[in-house]
N, C-alpha and C positions, 0 to 999 in steps of 0.2 A: 236450805240453800236458796230457795226462791226469795226469801226475805233478804238475804245478803245481796243477791243480785238486784233486788228492788232498791236497796239503799245505794248501791254502786251506781245504778242507772239514774237514780234521783240526783246524785251529786253531779253526774255528767250532764243531766238535763239542766240543772241550775247553771252550770258553767257554760255549756255550748249552746243551749237554746235560749235560756232566760237572760244570759249575759252577766251573771254575778262573777266576781273574781274568784280565784282559787280558794282563798281562805273562807269567803262567804259561802261558797258552794259546799265545801267540806263541813263547815260549821252547821249549815242547815241539814245536811244529810245525817250527820252524827247526832246532833241535838234534837232536831225535829223528828227525823225518821227513826233513828235507833233508840234514843232515850225518850222520845215522845214528850219533849219539853217545848213549850211555846217560846220561841226565840225570835229575835230580829237580827238580820245580817249586819246591821250597822255596828253591832258590838265588835265585829272583827274586820270591818272594812279596811282599817289601817294596816292589817297584817299582809294584805295583798302586795305582791311584788317584793316580798322579803322585807317587811316592815316599811310601809309607806313608799314602796318602790325604791328602796335603798339597796336592794340586792342581798340583804342579809338572809337569815334563815327563812326558807320557803314558807309562805303563809299557810299552805295546806298542811305542811309538817307541823308548824306551830299549833294550829287548831286541832289536829289529831292528838297532839300531846294534851291539850285541854280535855279532849274526850277521854283519854286514858286516865287523866287525873279525876275526872268525874266518876269513873268506875272504881279506881283504886286509891283516891285521895283520902287524906285523914279527915276524920270527923271530930277528932280531939287532939289537942297539942301533945297529949301523952302518948299517942300512937307513933310507932317508928316511921320515919320518912322513907326507909328502904322499901316498904311495901308499895310505894308509888314509883320509886326509882327503878326497880327491876323491870317492870313492864315498859317503862319509858325507854330504858336502855335497849331492851329487846326490839322495840319499835325502831329506834334510831339506827341500830346496827343493821336491821333488815333494809332500811332505806339506803344507808351508806353502802351496803354490799351491792345493791342493785344499781345505784346511781353515782356512787363515788363522792358525793358531796351533799350537804344540806343547804348550801348557799344558793339562793335564787340566781344570783349573777353567774356563779360557776356552772350551775345546771344549764343556764341559757347559753353560756359560752361554749360548753361542751357540745350542745346541740348545734350551735352556729358552725363549729368546726366540722361536725359530722356532715352537715349539709353544704360544706365548702363555702361558707360565708354568703350563701345566697338566700339566707333566711329572712323572712319578713315577720312581722308581728303575728299574722295569721298562721304562718308556718310554725312558730313557737307554740302557739295555742294548740294546734293540731298534733304536732310531733313531739312536744315535750309536756306541756301542761295537762292535756287530756289523759295521756297514759300515766302521768305521775299522780294525778288525782285518783285514778282508778287503783293504782298500787297503794297509795296512802290509805284509801278506804278499805281495801282488801286486807292490808296489814293491820290496820286498827281493829277490824272485825275479828281477825284471827287472834289477836292478843286479848281483846275484850271477851271473846267467847271461849278461848281455850286455856287461859292462864289458870294454873292450879292454886290460886291464892284465894283466901277468904274475901268475900265481897260485902263487907258491912257498910 
C-alpha cells in the first residue's frame, strides 16, 4: 500500500509543487514511478487541458489509458485487442461514474457551477485537477494491480 501512496503522492508533487500539467504529472508517476521507465514529460505535454487545452478528453485520463495499454497492450498483431479494451473500459467507467464526464471542459464547467462561477484557475487546480489526478492514479493502480488477466 505504501508504494501505491508513494506513486499517488509523486503525481501530486509533480502537479502541485513542480508545476507540470495533469498529463505530464500522471505520465511521470505511472511510467517513471510505477513502471520504472526513463521518460520525459514532453512526450505528453500536448495532452494537458484536454489535448492542447481544447477541452477534449482530460489529459490525465488519456495518459492513464496509455499506462493501462503498457500493461495489457498487444505484443503481437495476432493477439486479441479485447485484452486491452476490457481494462480500459473498466477504467473509463470508474472515472465516468465518479465525475460524470471525461471531457476537460465539462469537468471544469461542472466545477465552476459547484463553486457558483467564482472559480479562478488556482481554484480549478485545487478543487478539480488535484483530486482528479489522485482518482486517476488510484483507479489506474487498482486496474493494473487487480485485473485477473494474463500480463505478457
